[in-house]
C-alpha positions in Angstrom: 0.0 0.0 0.0 1.3 3.4 -1.0 1.3 6.4 1.4 0.0 9.8 0.2 1.5 13.3 0.6 -1.4 15.6 -0.4 -1.0 19.4 -0.9 -3.9 21.5 0.4 -4.6 24.7 -1.5 -5.9 24.1 -5.1 -5.5 20.4 -4.5 -8.1 19.2 -2.0 -10.5 21.7 -3.5 -10.9 23.0 -7.1 -8.6 25.9 -8.2 -11.7 27.7 -9.6 -13.0 28.0 -6.0 -10.7 31.0 -6.0 -9.8 30.5 -2.4 -6.1 31.1 -3.1 -7.0 34.2 -4.9 -8.2 35.6 -1.6 -5.0 34.6 0.1 -3.0 36.2 -2.7 -4.8 39.5 -2.2 -4.3 39.3 1.6 -0.6 38.8 1.1 -0.4 41.9 -1.1 -2.3 43.9 1.5 -0.1 42.6 4.3 3.1 43.6 2.5 1.7 47.0 1.6 0.8 47.8 5.2 3.8 46.3 6.9 6.5 47.4 4.5 4.8 50.8 3.8 4.8 50.4 0.0 2.1 50.7 -2.7 0.0 47.8 -3.6 1.8 47.6 -7.0 5.1 47.4 -5.3 3.8 44.9 -2.7 2.7 42.6 -5.6 6.2 42.7 -7.1 7.8 41.9 -3.7 5.2 39.1 -3.1 5.9 37.4 -6.4 9.7 37.9 -6.2 9.9 36.3 -2.8 7.6 33.4 -3.9 9.8 32.6 -6.9 13.1 33.0 -5.1 12.3 31.6 -1.7 9.5 29.1 -2.2 6.9 31.2 -0.3 6.4 34.9 0.1 6.5 34.4 3.9 10.1 33.0 3.7 11.3 36.1 1.9 9.6 38.4 4.4 11.2 36.5 7.3 14.6 36.5 5.7 14.7 40.2 4.5 12.2 42.0 6.7 12.2 40.1 10.0 8.4 39.6 9.7 6.9 37.4 12.4 5.4 34.4 10.7 2.5 33.9 13.1 1.2 37.4 12.4 1.5 36.9 8.6 -0.2 33.4 8.6 -3.1 34.6 10.8 -3.7 37.6 8.5 -3.5 35.9 5.1 -5.6 32.8 6.1 -8.4 34.9 7.5 -10.6 34.3 4.4 -14.1 33.3 3.4 -14.4 29.5 2.7 -18.0 29.6 1.4 -16.9 28.9 -2.2 -15.9 25.3 -1.2 -18.4 22.6 -0.3 -18.7 19.2 1.3 -17.2 16.5 -0.9 -18.8 13.3 0.3 -17.4 11.2 -2.6 -13.9 12.3 -1.9 -14.4 11.7 1.8 -15.6 8.2 1.2 -12.8 7.4 -1.2 -10.2 8.6 1.2 -11.8 6.9 4.2 -11.5 3.6 2.4 -7.8 4.2 1.5 -5.6 2.1 3.8 -2.3 4.0 3.3 -1.1 7.0 5.3 -2.8 10.2 4.2 -0.8 13.3 5.1 -1.6 16.9 4.2 1.7 18.5 3.2 1.2 22.2 2.9 3.1 25.5 2.9 0.2 27.0 4.8 -0.6 26.7 8.5 -2.2 23.8 10.3 -5.0 26.0 11.5 -5.8 27.0 7.8 -5.7 23.3 6.8 -8.0 22.2 9.6 -10.6 24.9 8.5 -10.4 23.8 4.9 -10.6 20.1 5.7 -13.6 20.6 8.0 -15.4 22.6 5.3 -14.9 19.9 2.8 -15.7 17.1 5.3 -12.3 15.6 5.4 -11.5 16.5 9.0 -12.1 12.9 10.3 -10.6 11.3 7.1 -7.3 13.0 6.9 -5.8 13.5 10.4 -2.1 14.1 9.6 -1.0 17.6 8.7 2.5 18.6 8.1 2.4 22.4 7.8 4.9 25.2 7.3 5.4 25.6 11.1 6.4 22.0 11.5 8.7 22.5 8.6 10.5 25.3 10.5 9.2 27.7 7.9 11.3 26.1 5.2 8.8 25.6 2.4 8.3 23.2 -0.4 10.1 22.6 -2.8 13.1 22.7 -0.4 14.4 19.1 -0.1 15.1 19.5 3.6 11.3 19.8 4.3 10.6 16.6 2.3 13.2 14.8 4.3 11.6 16.1 7.5 8.1 14.8 6.5 9.6 11.5 5.4 11.3 11.1 8.8 8.2 12.3 10.8 5.9 9.7 9.3 8.5 6.9 8.6 7.7 7.1 4.9 9.4 5.0 2.2 9.8 7.4 -0.8 9.5 4.6 -3.3 6.1 3.7 -1.7 4.9 7.3 -1.5 2.8 9.3 -3.9 3.1 13.1 -3.9 0.0 15.0 -5.1 0.3 18.8 -5.7 -0.9 21.5 -8.1 2.6 23.0 -8.5 5.1 21.2 -10.8 8.1 22.5 -8.9 6.9 20.8 -5.7 6.7 17.5 -7.6 10.1 17.9 -9.1 11.7 17.5 -5.6 9.4 14.6 -4.8 10.6 12.8 -8.0 14.3 13.4 -7.0 13.5 11.5 -3.8 12.0 8.7 -6.0 8.3 9.3 -5.1 5.6 8.9 -7.6 4.0 12.2 -8.6 0.6 13.5 -9.5 -0.2 17.0 -10.8 -3.7 18.3 -10.0 -4.5 20.6 -12.9 -7.2 21.1 -15.6 -6.2 21.5 -19.2 -2.5 20.8 -18.6 -0.4 19.8 -21.6 2.5 17.8 -20.4 5.9 18.1 -22.2 9.4 16.9 -21.8 10.0 19.8 -19.4 7.7 18.0 -16.9 9.1 14.5 -17.3 9.1 14.3 -13.5 5.3 14.2 -13.4 3.9 10.7 -13.6 0.3 11.6 -14.2 -2.0 14.6 -14.4 -5.5 14.5 -12.9 -8.2 17.1 -12.9 -9.0 16.7 -9.2 -8.1 14.8 -6.0 -11.2 12.4 -6.3 -10.1 11.3 -9.7 -6.6 10.8 -8.4 -7.6 8.6 -5.5 -9.8 6.5 -7.7 -6.9 5.9 -10.1 -4.6 5.0 -7.2 -7.2 2.5 -5.9 -7.4 1.0 -9.4 -3.6 0.6 -9.6 -3.3 3.1 -12.5 -0.8 5.1 -10.5 
């Protein structure tokens, strides 16, 4: 039986729910207020730190001494009404015998709120968040090594499920199987570290149960 490392945002719920768009706006607002810059400049800083450091938070911690708890509390204070209970996904995961671990660059508090809203709070009990990762985000290999050790995972018997190709690239280096959650994604040789592309998590779990992955 294979164990599952499952990303949270835009993975356990559809990307078109626009939940992360809310988080994105909150990050821009936080940077603008705390660094005393315009919203346009805040957006540039936000994206630069995300690209260069894995998360915007990591850049803010490194270069501006921002307290992570304050940032996470602010950006995750969002409206979850666009996501609904997903009983089919809950049932599919409930019947899955391997370990099911939410592996997120967000906070455990945010993950618990999302899982509760979707109805996965009793189904997926393990959460490895950015705090447990000592604020070193995916795709840094150190964080993958921490989660592997924490849950005694065998990478060759682990499937990583994420909506960001870069996060899967590190997983593949560690010899995990990889699933990209994305609609209308055209794979190419650039993404040869992705084993399969699925439109949503429910489809992914069904394929895993059928032995397709």
